C-alpha positions, 0 to 999 in steps of 0.5 A: 484875723488870726488867733493872737488878734482874736485872743487879744480882742477877747482880753480887751473886751473882758477888761472893758466889761470889768471896768464898766462893772466896777464903776 
C-alpha cells in the first residue's frame, strides 16, 4: 500500500464516521 492509497483510505474512513455520527 502506498501513501496515496493510505491517505485515501483514511479520508474515506473519516467521512464514513462523520456520516454515521450525523444520522
